[in-house]
N, C-alpha and C positions, 0 to 999 in steps of 0.2 A: 400438440404443444403450442402454446401461444394463443389458444382459443379462449374466448370469454365463456364463463360459466353463468348459470342462471341467477345466482345471488350476487348482489352488489356488496361492496365492503361496508357501505353505509347501513344496508339492511342487516348484514351480519352483526354489526356492532350494536345497533339500536333497535332493530326490528322495524325501521322506517321503510319507506317505499323505495325511491331510487336515490342515487347519489354517486359515489365513486365506485365504478364497477370493479369486480374482481376478475382477473384472468389467471389461468393456470399455465405455468411454463415460463419460457424465457430462461434460456440457460445462462471476461472480466475484463507513453508508459511513462511511467515517469521515472527516468533513471535515478534521479536524486532521491526518490522516495525510499529506495532500499537503504541508502546510507543514513537518511534522516530517521526513519522509523526504527531501524536496528540500533541506531545511536541511542534512542530513547530506551530500548530494551537493555542496552549495556548499562546505562545509568541506573536503571532499576535493579539489575543484577548486582552491580557494585554496592549499592546500598544494602541489598539483601545479604551480602557478605558480612557487613558490619553487624547486621541484626542478629547474627549467630552468637555474638559475644556480649559480655556485660562489663560495665565499669571500666577499670583500668585495663582489663584484658581487651576490651573493645578498642581502646585507643591503640594498644599495641598491635592488634589485628589490623587496624586501619593503616598504621605505618607499614605493616607487612604488605598489605594490598597495594600501597603506593609504589613500592619497589617492584612488585611483580606485575602490576598493571603496565608499568613502563617497559617491562621485559616481555609484554605481549600476552599475559594471561590474567584473567580475573576469575577466581574460583569462588563460588557462592557458599561453599561449606568449609568451615575451618578445619574439619577433621579429615580432609582428603586433599592435602596440599603437597606433601613432601615429594612424591614421585613426579607430579606435574611440574612443581616449581623447580625441582632439580633438573629435569630434562629441558625445560624452557630456559632456565638461567644458564645452563651449560652451553646450549646451542647458541644463545644470544651472545654470551661472553666470547665464544669462539668465532662469532660471526658466521655460523654455519647457515647462511641464508639459502633456503632451498627454492628452486624453481617450481612453481605450481604445475602439477601434472593432473590432467583431467581424469577423474575416476570414471568407472563404468556407469555409475549412476548419473554423473554430470553429463557424460557424453550422450547417454540415452535420451536425456531430457532436451539437450540442444538439438538433437536430430529429429525430435518429434514435433509434429504440427497438430494443433487442436482444430480439426475440421468440423464444421457444423453446418447444417442446412438451415439453421435459424438465422435469417438475414438481419433480424432485429438485434440479436446478440453481436453479430459482426459489426453492425453499425455502431453499437455502443462502444465496442473496442476501438473503432476508428475515431469516434468523438473523444474518448478518453485520451487517446494518443495526441490528437490534433490540438486539444485545448492546452496540453502541456508544451507542445513543440512550436506553436505559432510564434513567429517573430525570431526564432532561433536559427542560426546557420547550422545546418545539420549534415552529417555524412551517414549514408547507409552502408553497413559493413557486409562483406561476403568473402569468406576465406578463400584465397586464390587457388588452393589445391583441394577444395571441396571437403575439408575436414569438419565443417559444420560450425566452427567457432574460431574467432581471431584472437591471437595472443595480445595481451594488454600489459604494457610495461610502465612502471612508475617513473623511470628515468631513461634517458637515451643510452647511458652507459650500462644499462641492464640488458641491452640488445646485442646479440652477436654481431660483431663487425665482419666486414668482408674478408679480412685476413684471418678471421677466427682466432684472434688473440684473446678473446673473452667469449664466454658462453652466455646463452640466454638466461635471464632471471625473470621468469614470467610471474606477474602478480596474479592475474586471473585470465579467463577466456570469455570473450563476448560472443554470444550466439549470433549466427547469421541472420540478416534482415533487421538487426537492431539499428536504430538511429541513435547516433551519438552527437554531441555538440562539437562543432569544429572550433578550435581555439587558434590555430595558425591562420595567418592571413591568406588571401587568395594568391598573392605574389609568392609567398613561401611555398604554398602547395604546388603551384604551377612549376616552380623551379626545382622541385624535389624529384629524385629518381624513384623508381618503383620500390626500391628497398630502403629508402630513407624513412626516418621517423616523422610522423605527423602528430601534432599535439591535439588531443581530443579530451572531452570530459564524458565519463561514463559512471553511472550510479553516484554522481556527485563528486567523483574523484578525477583530477587532472592526470593524464598519462599519455602514452604514446602507442600508436599502431603503425605498421608499415603501410606506405602509400598503396601498395599493390592490393591491399585488402579493402580499399574504399571503392565502392561501385557507383555511387551517385552522391552529388553534393547539391543541397538546396540552399540558396543564398538567403541571408536574413533580410527581412523587410519590415516595414512598419507594422505594429501590432494593432489590427483592427478587424472588423467583421469580414472584410473582403479577403484579407490574407488568411484568416481562420478558415473561411470557406474553401479557399484553394488548398490549404493543408489537409482539410477533411476530404475533399474530392480526391486528392492524391492518395490518401490512405485507403479510401474505398476502392480505387482502381488497383492498388497493389494487392489488396486482399480478395481479388476476384469478385468484387461487388460493385462494378462500375455503373455507368449511366443506364444501362439496359435493365438493371435491377432496382436502382434507387434514383430519386431526383431530389436535390436539395432545393427547397423553396425559399427559405429565409434563414439568415443567421444573425445573431446579436452576440457581441463579445464585450464583456466588462474585463478589461485587460489586467486588472489587479495592480498592485504596487509592490514595493520591497517588503511590505508588511502583510500583504493579503494576496491569497492565490486567486487566479483568474476564474471567472465563471462564464459559461457559454450557453446560449439558448439557440436551438435549431428546430426548424420544421422540415421534415423529410417525408416524401411519399415513397412508401415501400409496398410493392405488390398491390397497388391500388388503394392502400390505406394511408391516411395522412396522420403522422405521429409527431408529437412535440417532445423534445429532449432538453433537459437541463443538466449540465455537467460542470464539475469542479476539477481543477488541476490538482495533481498530487504534490507531495513534498518536493521542494527544490531548494536545498540549503544554499547552493551556489548563488541563487538569485534572491532567496528569501530566508535568511538565517533564522528568522523567528518562526518558521514552519516547525522547527524542531521543538520549540517551546509549546506550540499548539499541539503537537503529537503527544507530548508527555504530560501535559496539564490535564490529568484525568480525574479531577475532582468532579463527582456527580452533582448535578443541579436540576431542579425542577424546571420544566419548560412551560411557560404560560400559554403557549400556542396549542398544547395538547393536554394541559393539566386537567381540564374539566372531563376529558374522556378517560385518561389514565393517570390519576394522581400518584400512583405507586411506581410509575415508570419515570426515571430521570435520565438525563443524557450527559455525555462527555462535555463538560462545560466549555472548554476552549473551542471545540468544533461547533458546538451548539450556538455559541455567541456569534460566530462567523455566519452560520446559516440563518439565524434569526435576523441578523442585520441585513443580509441579502434579501430575505423574504419581505422584510419591512420596506426596503427601498424599491424592489423590482417586482413585487407581487402583481400590481396592476398592469405593468408592462407585459409580463409573461402571459397573464390571462388574456390580455388584448390580442396578442399574437396568436395564441391558441384558438381563440374564438374567431379571429379573422380567417384562419385557414380551416376552420371546422375540424380540428384535430380530434381523432377518436381516442387516442392514448396520450398520456403524459408519463414520460419515463425519466427517472433520475438516474444518473450514471457517474462514474468516476473510478479512479484507481487509487488505492492506498488511502491517504488523507482525503483525497477527492471522493473516494467511495464512502468513507465514513460520513462526510458532509451530505452525500446523496441519500444515505439511509435516514439520516435525521430529517432531511427535507421531506422524504416520503411520509414519515410519521407526523410531521407538522401539518402536511396537507390533509392527512386523514383527520387530524384533530380539528382543523378549520372547517372541513366539510361537515363533520359531526356537529360542530357548533353552529352550522348554518351561515357561515361567514363568507361563502363564495360570492364574489362581486358580480360576476357575469353569469346570468342564468343559462346562457348557451352552453356552459360547461358542466351542467348538472349531471350528465350521464357519461362524462369522460372517464376512461379507465386509467387508473393510477398504479404505477408499479416502479420497481427499481431493479436495475441490473448493474452490479458493481464487481470490481476485481480487486482481490487482495485487501479488502476493507477490514479495518479493526472492528472490535465490538464497541458500538457507540451507546448501547442502552444499559442502564443500571436498574436492577430490580431492587427496590427498597425493601428491606426485611421487615417482617411483621412487628418486631419489637423496636423499630426506629421511632424516635421522637417526631420525625417528619410526618408521620401518618396517624399519630395518636388522636388527633382531633377530627379525623374523617368520620363521617356518619354513614351508616349502612354499608359496612365494609364488605359484607357478603355480595351485595349488588355490584360494588366496585370491582371485586375480584372476578365476577361473572363477565362483566363488560370487558375487563382487561384480557380475560382468556379468549374472548371472541375477537378482540383486536389483534392479538398475537396470531390467532389462526388465520385471519384475513391477511396479515402482513406476510406470514410464511408462504401463503399461496401466491402472493404478488411480488415477492422479492427474492432475488437470487444473488449469491455471493460466490464468485469463482475463486477457489483456493488451490494452490499448487504445493504439494509435498511438504517440506519442512519450513515453509514460509512462516516467519515469526509474527509478522504484523497482524494477520487475522486472529492470532492468539492473544493479542494485547487489547486491553490491559487485564483481561479476566482469567487468564490461564497460566499463572506463574509456574505451575508444575511442569509446563512445557518450556516456557520462555527462559527460565533461569538456567536449566542445564544446557539449553540450546546456545545461549550466549556464552556460557563457559566453553562449549565446543568451538565456537567461532574464534574466541580469543586464544585458545590453545593452538589452533591452526594458524592464526595470525602471528603467533610467537616466533615461527620460523619462516615467515613469508618475507618477500622483498620489502614490505613496508618497514620492517625493523631496521633496515639499513639507513632509513631516512630520519630516524628519531634520535635527537641528542639526549642520550640516556641520562647522563648525570643531572642535566638541568631539569629534565622531565621528572625524575625521581625527587629532586629537592623541592620543586614547586608543588608536586602532588602531595608529598608528605606534609608540607605546611598547610595546604588547603584542607586536606582530610583531617589533620589533627585539630585544626581550629573548628571545623564543622562539628566534629565529634564532641569537642569540649562544650560548644554552645548549644547544640541542637538535639542530640540523640539521647534517648533513654533506652534501657535494655529491651523493652518489649515493643517499642513503637513500630519498628519495621516489620516484625512478624505480624502485628495487628494490621498494618497497612496492606500487606500482601493478602492476608485473609479477607479483608474488606473488599479488595479489588476483585475478588471472585464473584462479586455481585454483578459484574458486567457480563452481558450475554449477547449472543447473536439471535435475532428474531427471524432472520432470512433462512431460506433453504440453502444449503451449501452444496455446490457442485465441486467435488473434490477429485484432484488428480493425485493418486497415491503412487509415488515412485519408489518402489521397494528396491532391494538389492538386485533383484532378478527381472522385474517387469514393471510396466506401468498399468495401473488399473483406474477405472473411472467409477466414482461412487456418488450417490445422492444421499446427503446426511441432513437430518433436521437440525436447525440451529441449536436447539436445546441439548442435542446429543453430541455436538462437536467437541466439547471438552472431554468426552470419553476417549477421544483419540489420544493415546498416551505418547509421550516423547520416546523416541528410539534414536540412539546415537547413530550418526551416519558412518562413523569410522572412516571418514574421508580425510586424507592428509591436508587437503585444501578445502576444508569444510566451509570456510568463509565464502569461497566462490560459489559453492553449491547453494548456500542460503540466499545469496544475492540473486542467483539465477532463478530460484523458486519465486522470489518476490516480483521479478520483472517478466516472468514467463507469461502470465496473464497481464494485460491483453495482447502482448507482442506476438504471441503464437496463434492467435485466433484468426482463422481463414474460412472463407465461404466455400462450401462444396455441396452442390445440390443433391448429391447421392449419399451424403453422410447420414447416419442414423440419428445423431443427436440434433 
């Protein structure tokens, strides 16, 4: 695994001589990514709810949704609401807020570590984590009584006090070794006792953990290449891949802004091979609210940087615009660094939104190589691949009847080249996916994401979150917004057509899938084109929202090096 094969990607695509080499193998944090990407799915499911009705009935349905959304449930099908709405409404009205209890499925996943002997995969996991956390004051959690996960509360008064006059109302559980953002000051932390509440941010949500579950604090520093390198080295050391296995030769960090996620470039020597890495940070709504808009803006668009190679393949427009901009600005810099260090491989990586950007960058690079537009001749034999974690489907296959391709000539030849490109991509790209994670099913698998979002909202309906929502104001505002939107924008068939069209999005990567069933964890390898065949199965977990968030952050947080591991 991870060894080069005889054919190069360039040769596979065009029958040429040498170019971008193909390798087989390569087996995926961004806490806020879970909230951001799932938020996008929620928006889609809510719209799907309205798509089931027509005319005046649709307006009434929208009003109905407004009320029940505020009560914690969004149901995508109008014909299956009475029992769900009744239970949620009754529980909420009575303020029967339940404390989250970890299910067997949740507990099993928190206790499991993904050990791999592939040190390149572990390095990608560390880079994906470091590019997200650089410059952030973080705390590493470890449950004090070795239960594998720490209780996370939305408010201090949800925590059991010492006199036990109130009971715990747990919102969710955070798996051990997870890094969360520290929101309390150093003075507050130092003055607190072991059982006092400490304010942290996890999965984009501000809440509290007890001080005794915090094992290490890393203070915030300026965001630059040096602090990124220190964060990366710390991650490599923690995952048993320290300096005796890898050596960081150079790092570059474009720190991003409140509108744009950071991108990092690294050169690392691993087992005698010098590799170049380019990584994008995942969604972080707390720092970049516009990340959510990037996630959900899934209009497909053609990419001029690979159009000559694959005109029938389009990309997720918002992510692609970001990647194309980075490519335009930093292409020469990256190539110069790779050439200076004589890198054998170029690997794109990232988690969630960052992983989607990495996959698009991989395809852009193939397109540029195919077009003969590499600037530095020293890179003509470099191996290009991508190793990503929980990445969405960024590629859109244009249907044969689309107006976008009616003027293309020699369509059979185009399809032949396209098939070879997909084969090459599948051999050189891996996406790690855990269990019920919604994000890798977005935007092209609505048969999975829509019922999954319904399950999340049903479980949120009786969670601690409901005690924080001003219901009357939320209902009133939501009713007005939804009614106005329906009056102005929606027709009876629009949303059904939209969801059908979104099915054109696909994975081109190989999927390394962790299937967490009700009884056991299985590891599978699935071709990207077959991933949609994995059907939705309800978790039947009373705290399903916790389990879905855990699935999204499990990769790359749980990736650790083990020289004796089989994978």
